[in-house]
C-alpha positions in Angstrom: -175.0 -33.1 87.9 -171.1 -34.3 86.3 -168.5 -32.7 88.2 -164.6 -32.6 87.8 -162.0 -34.2 90.4 -158.4 -33.8 90.6 -156.0 -36.3 89.5 -155.1 -37.4 92.4 -159.1 -38.3 93.5 -159.3 -40.0 89.8 -156.2 -41.9 90.5 -157.4 -43.3 94.1 -159.8 -44.9 92.1 -158.0 -48.7 91.0 -159.5 -49.4 88.1 -158.7 -46.1 86.6 -155.2 -46.1 87.9 -154.4 -49.3 86.7 -156.1 -48.3 83.2 -153.4 -44.9 83.3 -150.5 -47.1 84.2 -150.9 -49.7 81.5 -151.4 -46.1 79.2 -148.2 -44.6 80.6 -146.6 -47.3 80.2 -146.5 -47.5 76.3 -144.4 -44.6 76.9 -141.6 -46.3 79.1 -138.5 -46.0 76.8 -137.2 -49.1 78.6 -140.0 -51.1 76.7 -139.5 -49.2 73.5 -137.0 -51.9 71.2 -136.2 -48.5 69.0 -132.5 -47.1 69.2 -131.7 -49.5 71.4 -128.2 -50.2 70.0 -126.0 -48.0 68.1 -126.8 -48.1 64.1 -128.5 -45.9 61.4 -131.4 -44.1 62.9 -133.0 -40.8 62.3 -131.9 -37.7 63.9 -134.7 -35.0 64.0 -132.3 -32.3 64.4 -130.6 -32.8 61.6 -133.2 -34.4 59.7 -131.0 -36.8 57.9 -130.4 -40.9 58.9 -127.4 -41.1 60.5 -125.2 -43.8 62.4 -125.1 -42.9 66.3 -122.6 -44.2 68.6 -123.1 -46.3 71.5 -122.6 -43.4 74.0 -125.2 -41.4 72.0 -127.7 -43.8 72.5 -126.9 -44.4 76.1 -127.2 -40.8 76.5 -130.6 -40.3 74.7 -132.1 -43.2 76.3 -130.6 -41.9 80.1 -132.6 -38.7 78.8 -135.8 -40.2 78.1 -136.2 -42.3 80.8 -135.6 -39.0 83.4 -138.2 -37.6 81.3 -140.7 -40.6 81.6 -139.9 -41.2 85.5 -140.8 -37.1 86.0 -144.0 -37.5 84.0 -145.4 -40.6 84.9 -147.9 -40.8 87.9 -146.6 -43.2 90.9 -149.5 -45.8 90.5 -149.1 -49.2 92.4 -151.1 -51.5 90.1 -154.1 -53.4 91.3 -154.7 -56.4 89.6 -158.4 -56.3 88.2 -161.3 -58.9 88.3 -163.2 -59.1 85.1 -166.7 -59.0 85.8 -167.7 -59.2 82.3 -168.8 -56.2 79.2 -171.7 -54.6 78.2 -172.5 -53.1 75.0 -174.4 -50.2 73.7 -176.1 -50.1 70.4 -177.3 -46.4 69.8 -180.6 -46.7 68.9 -180.5 -44.9 65.6 -178.6 -43.6 63.0 -178.7 -40.2 63.3 -175.1 -39.4 65.0 -176.0 -36.0 66.0 -178.4 -37.3 68.7 -175.6 -40.1 70.1 -174.0 -37.4 72.3 -177.8 -36.6 74.3 -178.6 -40.4 74.2 -175.6 -41.5 75.5 -175.3 -38.8 78.6 -178.4 -40.0 79.8 -177.5 -43.4 79.8 -174.8 -42.7 81.5 -176.9 -41.2 84.0 -179.2 -43.5 84.3 -176.3 -46.1 85.0 -174.6 -43.7 87.7 -178.2 -43.9 89.1 -178.7 -47.7 89.1 -174.8 -48.4 90.2 -175.0 -45.8 92.9 -171.9 -44.3 91.3 -171.0 -40.7 91.4 -168.2 -41.5 89.3 -168.4 -43.4 85.9 -165.1 -44.1 83.8 -165.4 -45.0 80.1 -161.9 -46.5 79.6 -161.7 -46.6 75.8 -162.5 -49.6 73.1 -160.7 -53.4 73.2 -159.9 -52.9 69.9 -158.6 -49.4 68.9 -161.0 -47.6 66.0 -158.3 -48.0 63.3 -157.7 -51.9 63.7 -161.7 -52.7 64.1 -163.1 -54.1 60.6 -165.8 -51.8 60.8 -168.3 -52.0 57.9 -170.2 -48.9 58.2 -169.5 -47.1 54.9 -168.4 -43.6 55.9 -165.8 -45.5 58.6 -164.9 -47.8 56.0 -164.2 -45.1 53.9 -162.2 -42.9 56.6 -160.0 -45.9 57.2 -159.2 -46.9 53.4 -158.2 -43.1 53.5 -156.1 -43.3 55.9 
């Protein structure tokens, strides 16, 4: 039976912690190239583009950095060794069956690996960037 664990317990797993660290680093204002120098930028408070001085840019960056440091988990990243991948192909085109089948497959994996916890860490290529030829997905991507 699946059970929820605490954030602290989840982050004790080095694979999951490494994933979370990489995910959170995307929000690190030090790595964002936007608004690093004085110039014309969009001001959401005034709903207009305007010139920001160096002092304003520094103040905004400092505030964003403080917020990031407050919210980001303190994680020492563990280098991970790549062991390979496994691709699961759903045996039917009926998407309604997918959650049930996937739940059974994950349960079998848990037993096979004697692992009480299994993390699904997303896709190698975000779905908006995939060259997906499945017609409903292709139509949705074209629409977006």
